[in-house]
Kinemage of the C-alpha trace (Angstrom):
@kinemage 1
@onewidth
@group {chain A} dominant
@subgroup {mainchain}
@vectorlist {calphas} color= white
{ca met a 1} P -14.811 0.909 16.222
{ca thr a 2} L -16.994 3.530 14.879
{ca his a 3} L -18.390 4.054 11.671
{ca trp a 4} L -19.141 7.452 9.746
{ca ile a 5} L -21.458 7.939 6.813
{ca gly a 6} L -22.380 10.782 4.066
{ca phe a 7} L -26.181 10.713 3.084
{ca thr a 8} L -28.418 13.224 0.982
{ca arg a 9} L -32.064 13.317 2.604
{ca asp a 10} L -34.822 15.408 0.730
{ca gly a 11} L -32.209 17.476 -1.230
{ca glu a 12} L -30.499 17.971 1.850
{ca thr a 13} L -26.740 16.734 2.863
{ca gly a 14} L -25.513 15.410 6.040
{ca phe a 15} L -23.319 13.359 8.156
{ca gly a 16} L -23.514 10.925 10.926
{ca arg a 17} L -22.901 7.591 12.783
{ca leu a 18} L -23.812 4.378 11.338
{ca asp a 19} L -25.087 1.703 13.513
{ca gly a 20} L -26.148 -1.060 11.610
{ca glu a 21} L -29.352 0.136 9.559
{ca arg a 22} L -29.724 2.993 11.472
{ca ile a 23} L -27.526 6.456 11.452
{ca glu a 24} L -27.408 8.978 14.337
{ca val a 25} L -27.359 12.202 12.827
{ca arg a 26} L -24.539 14.797 13.291
{ca glu a 27} L -23.413 18.176 13.295
{ca gly a 28} L -20.259 20.343 12.843
{ca asp a 29} L -17.240 18.918 11.698
{ca leu a 30} L -16.457 15.448 11.145
{ca phe a 31} L -13.210 15.857 11.337
{ca gly a 32} L -13.049 18.172 14.414
{ca glu a 33} L -15.873 18.806 17.058
{ca asn a 34} L -19.260 17.522 15.920
{ca arg a 35} L -22.211 16.891 18.050
{ca pro a 36} L -25.721 13.878 17.747
{ca thr a 37} L -28.634 16.194 16.766
{ca gly a 38} L -30.936 13.931 18.265
{ca gln a 39} L -32.467 12.734 14.339
{ca val a 40} L -31.963 9.148 13.692
{ca leu a 41} L -32.793 7.944 10.308
{ca pro a 42} L -33.329 4.706 8.999
{ca leu a 43} L -30.372 4.009 6.278
{ca ala a 44} L -33.000 2.787 3.611
{ca glu a 45} L -34.599 6.339 4.149
{ca val a 46} L -31.295 8.296 2.842
{ca ser a 47} L -29.070 7.840 -0.840
{ca val a 48} L -25.857 7.038 0.645
{ca gly a 49} L -23.189 10.200 -0.297
{ca leu a 50} L -19.289 9.909 0.128
{ca pro a 51} L -17.977 9.820 3.591
{ca cys a 52} L -16.320 13.305 3.435
{ca arg a 53} L -14.783 15.745 0.326
{ca pro a 54} L -10.806 15.366 -0.082
{ca ser a 55} L -9.094 17.992 -1.196
{ca lys a 56} L -6.949 15.380 -3.387
{ca met a 57} L -6.670 11.331 -3.453
{ca ile a 58} L -3.339 10.580 -3.561
{ca ala a 59} L -3.044 6.739 -5.590
{ca leu a 60} L -0.251 4.493 -5.077
{ca trp a 61} L 1.564 2.636 -7.591
{ca asn a 62} L 3.924 -0.808 -6.713
{ca asn a 63} L 2.838 -0.752 -2.768
{ca phe a 64} L 2.159 -4.501 -2.673
{ca gly a 65} L 4.553 -7.422 -2.857
{ca gly a 66} L 2.244 -9.425 -4.571
{ca leu a 67} L 2.150 -7.263 -7.851
{ca met a 68} L 5.653 -6.745 -7.647
{ca glu a 69} L 7.247 -9.846 -7.820
{ca lys a 70} L 4.532 -10.494 -10.287
{ca gln a 71} L 5.339 -7.678 -12.473
{ca gly a 72} L 9.739 -7.652 -11.759
{ca leu a 73} L 9.374 -4.547 -10.429
{ca ser a 74} L 11.961 -3.293 -8.163
{ca arg a 75} L 10.962 -2.161 -4.485
{ca pro a 76} L 10.437 1.727 -4.413
{ca glu a 77} L 12.359 3.542 -1.798
{ca ala a 78} L 9.659 6.134 -1.660
{ca pro a 79} L 5.906 5.873 -2.353
{ca leu a 80} L 4.844 5.821 -6.217
{ca phe a 81} L 2.254 7.796 -6.781
{ca leu a 82} L -0.576 10.086 -8.579
{ca ile a 83} L -3.244 12.170 -7.490
{ca lys a 84} L -6.682 11.735 -8.631
{ca pro a 85} L -9.162 14.763 -9.589
{ca ala a 86} L -12.263 15.193 -7.536
{ca asn a 87} L -14.853 14.557 -10.600
{ca thr a 88} L -13.616 10.888 -10.252
{ca tyr a 89} L -15.570 10.476 -6.777
{ca arg a 90} L -18.533 8.841 -6.451
{ca pro a 91} L -20.270 7.789 -3.639
{ca ser a 92} L -21.152 3.962 -2.930
{ca gly a 93} L -24.192 2.867 -5.227
{ca ala a 94} L -23.473 5.395 -7.928
{ca val a 95} L -23.768 4.413 -11.863
{ca val a 96} L -20.339 5.029 -13.449
{ca ala a 97} L -20.483 5.790 -17.121
{ca val a 98} L -17.306 4.877 -19.158
{ca pro a 99} L -16.675 7.119 -22.162
{ca glu a 100} L -16.337 4.992 -25.755
{ca ala a 101} L -13.111 6.942 -26.093
{ca ser a 102} L -11.458 5.090 -23.064
{ca gly a 103} L -12.015 1.414 -23.985
{ca arg a 104} L -12.888 -0.685 -21.132
{ca ala a 105} L -12.074 0.428 -17.866
{ca leu a 106} L -9.993 -1.801 -15.037
{ca tyr a 107} L -11.011 -2.392 -11.780
{ca glu a 108} L -8.340 -1.869 -8.337
{ca gly a 109} L -9.857 -2.576 -5.456
{ca glu a 110} L -7.690 -0.543 -2.650
{ca leu a 111} L -7.752 0.318 0.857
{ca gly a 112} L -8.113 4.092 1.286
{ca ile a 113} L -6.037 6.109 4.241
{ca val a 114} L -8.033 9.163 5.515
{ca ile a 115} L -6.460 11.882 7.182
{ca gly a 116} L -8.186 13.567 10.249
{ca arg a 117} L -6.863 16.425 12.446
{ca val a 118} L -4.442 17.100 15.060
{ca pro a 119} L -5.313 20.406 16.626
{ca gly a 120} L -2.292 22.721 16.596
{ca lys a 121} L -0.284 20.860 14.087
{ca thr a 122} L -0.365 20.296 10.178
{ca ala a 123} L 0.153 17.130 8.469
{ca arg a 124} L 3.550 18.364 6.825
{ca asp a 125} L 6.895 17.046 7.077
{ca leu a 126} L 5.573 14.291 9.351
{ca thr a 127} L 7.635 11.269 11.586
{ca glu a 128} L 5.868 7.777 11.662
{ca glu a 129} L 5.114 8.748 14.875
{ca glu a 130} L 3.230 11.994 14.154
{ca ala a 131} L 1.856 10.236 10.943
{ca ala a 132} L -0.160 7.610 12.714
{ca ser a 133} L -1.965 10.484 14.909
{ca his a 134} L -3.325 12.018 11.639
{ca val a 135} L -4.799 9.136 10.137
{ca phe a 136} L -8.685 9.237 10.813
{ca gly a 137} L -9.663 6.245 9.820
{ca phe a 138} L -9.869 3.966 6.626
{ca thr a 139} L -12.097 3.473 3.764
{ca cys a 140} L -12.577 1.280 0.394
{ca val a 141} L -11.945 2.397 -2.940
{ca asn a 142} L -11.585 1.420 -6.642
{ca asp a 143} L -8.965 3.165 -8.204
{ca val a 144} L -10.431 3.291 -11.706
{ca thr a 145} L -7.914 2.704 -15.252
{ca ser a 146} L -8.474 3.276 -18.898
{ca ala a 147} L -5.397 0.988 -20.128
{ca ala a 148} L -5.861 2.063 -23.636
{ca ile a 149} L -5.245 5.985 -22.629
{ca leu a 150} L -2.911 4.792 -20.191
{ca lys a 151} L -0.273 3.313 -23.041
{ca ala a 152} L -1.791 5.561 -26.109
{ca asp a 153} L 1.062 7.397 -26.447
{ca ala a 154} L 4.723 5.723 -26.666
{ca ser a 155} L 6.099 9.095 -25.531
{ca phe a 156} L 4.075 9.519 -22.605
{ca thr a 157} L 2.253 7.833 -19.899
{ca gln a 158} L -0.790 9.031 -19.360
{ca trp a 159} L -1.557 8.195 -15.457
{ca thr a 160} L -3.516 11.456 -14.802
{ca arg a 161} L -5.952 11.384 -17.903
{ca ala a 162} L -6.362 7.532 -18.100
{ca lys a 163} L -7.197 7.621 -13.999
{ca gly a 164} L -8.812 11.390 -13.912
{ca leu a 165} L -12.072 10.678 -15.924
{ca asp a 166} L -15.456 11.233 -14.365
{ca gly a 167} L -16.149 8.863 -12.034
{ca phe a 168} L -13.105 6.504 -11.766
{ca gly a 169} L -12.488 7.133 -8.129
{ca pro a 170} L -15.372 5.473 -6.139
{ca phe a 171} L -15.215 5.681 -2.126
{ca gly a 172} L -16.790 4.634 0.953
{ca pro a 173} L -19.253 3.909 1.660
{ca val a 174} L -17.940 4.392 5.618
{ca ile a 175} L -14.764 5.660 7.141
{ca ala a 176} L -14.151 3.213 9.896
{ca thr a 177} L -12.093 3.776 12.735
{ca gly a 178} L -10.521 2.142 15.494
{ca leu a 179} L -9.042 -0.186 12.844
{ca asp a 180} L -5.669 -2.507 12.530
{ca pro a 181} L -4.768 -1.763 8.637
{ca glu a 182} L -2.190 -4.777 8.931
{ca ala a 183} L -5.103 -7.829 9.329
{ca leu a 184} L -7.936 -6.097 6.856
{ca thr a 185} L -8.202 -8.288 3.673
{ca val a 186} L -9.438 -6.607 0.323
{ca arg a 187} L -11.593 -8.590 -1.934
{ca thr a 188} L -12.686 -6.835 -5.530
{ca leu a 189} L -16.210 -8.570 -6.646
{ca val a 190} L -17.488 -8.665 -10.863
{ca asn a 191} L -20.934 -9.304 -11.013
{ca gly a 192} L -20.646 -11.070 -7.547
{ca arg a 193} L -17.847 -13.117 -8.709
{ca glu a 194} L -14.435 -12.853 -6.698
{ca arg a 195} L -11.518 -11.201 -9.122
{ca gln a 196} L -8.969 -9.928 -6.211
{ca ser a 197} L -7.852 -10.905 -2.752
{ca phe a 198} L -5.440 -9.737 -0.834
{ca pro a 199} L -3.875 -8.610 2.596
{ca ile a 200} L -3.028 -5.233 3.716
{ca ser a 201} L -0.183 -7.026 5.683
{ca asp a 202} L 1.651 -7.163 2.089
{ca met a 203} L 1.627 -4.171 2.144
{ca leu a 204} L 5.577 -2.839 1.011
{ca ile a 205} L 4.951 0.503 2.625
{ca pro a 206} L 2.651 0.068 6.047
{ca val a 207} L 0.744 3.251 6.961
{ca pro a 208} L 2.527 4.967 9.352
{ca arg a 209} L 5.538 5.545 7.161
{ca leu a 210} L 3.704 5.755 3.963
{ca val a 211} L 1.376 8.896 5.350
{ca ala a 212} L 4.683 10.474 7.064
{ca gln a 213} L 6.684 10.217 3.376
{ca leu a 214} L 3.729 11.639 1.251
{ca ser a 215} L 3.649 14.628 3.699
{ca gln a 216} L 7.191 15.705 3.063
{ca gly a 217} L 6.563 18.478 1.096
{ca leu a 218} L 3.144 18.038 0.674
{ca thr a 219} L 0.716 18.684 2.900
{ca leu a 220} L -2.230 16.291 3.789
{ca glu a 221} L -5.422 18.004 4.721
{ca pro a 222} L -8.454 16.564 6.539
{ca gly a 223} L -10.512 14.423 4.543
{ca asp a 224} L -7.834 13.320 2.250
{ca val a 225} L -7.973 10.365 0.851
{ca ile a 226} L -4.436 7.804 -0.013
{ca ala a 227} L -5.182 4.626 -1.913
{ca cys a 228} L -2.996 2.439 -1.027
{ca gly a 229} L -2.483 0.931 -4.319
{ca thr a 230} L -3.501 -2.771 -5.390
{ca ser a 231} L -2.236 -5.960 -5.753
{ca val a 232} L -2.811 -8.586 -8.277
{ca gly a 233} L -6.075 -9.581 -10.134
{ca ser a 234} L -6.958 -6.411 -11.261
{ca gly a 235} L -8.932 -6.815 -14.542
{ca pro a 236} L -11.166 -4.977 -16.870
{ca ile a 237} L -15.255 -4.083 -16.197
{ca pro a 238} L -17.570 -5.523 -18.575
{ca lys a 239} L -19.911 -3.207 -19.507
{ca gly a 240} L -23.124 -3.181 -16.831
{ca ala a 241} L -21.561 -4.520 -14.479
{ca thr a 242} L -21.105 -4.260 -10.510
{ca val a 243} L -18.205 -4.252 -8.869
{ca glu a 244} L -17.789 -4.662 -5.327
{ca val a 245} L -14.348 -3.678 -2.781
{ca val a 246} L -15.464 -5.352 0.304
{ca ile a 247} L -13.318 -5.274 3.331
{ca glu a 248} L -14.529 -6.451 6.515
{ca gly a 249} L -14.597 -4.343 9.385
{ca ile a 250} L -15.318 -1.323 6.802
{ca gly a 251} L -18.122 -2.240 4.740
{ca thr a 252} L -19.180 -2.641 0.320
{ca leu a 253} L -18.248 0.219 -2.119
{ca ser a 254} L -20.542 -0.928 -4.799
{ca asn a 255} L -20.700 0.812 -8.303
{ca arg a 256} L -22.047 -0.306 -11.710
{ca phe a 257} L -20.622 0.319 -14.610
{ca glu a 258} L -22.429 1.335 -17.872
């Protein structure tokens, strides 16, 4: 298993392999050729940044059996999703300002699939077998939502606006490679109290099939993040609260919401 982390130090950004509390700094392309610089930095001496810069974050709806049953939904034949814009991205440790006009924000702890690069092959119109090789690794995501905006107009459910506000798509702190997603559990804590705990094995569309289906007519770029959807337990974020999305094997995504 490898943990890839982005960081800022003395105004300069970089990336590397995280080993405990130390970063082995690398240069080159995270999703292609890269090499160690020979520099090793203590984690405490850097600011944690985004582990990658997605061209898009694809966020799933109704992708877990527990939530489907609780809400009386039908099993989807294909992925139901929206796309969160780049202004939503924030690294672990960042403070997110919730606009008053949005009302109270909701947390949604999720597993994020990070797309990699396969030489000579674009990630479009993939089979399930091909899709597996395009998965670089996994990260933690908090798919934040404004419930007030979402249903403010009876004629139109405002998914993009409700989930597309500044800071409403934190992810990180690392990208972990070499994991079996079916063995993972997503936990969400608000001010230290557990609010969500659900297994990825309850996903309605497993990872290879999900990536393959999303790629039909939609090119997935290296670094793109697929937020796999949440299960039961999503709820409001009190003002000033710290929300942690914890996935063993990846780490803890932690953000305070003001």
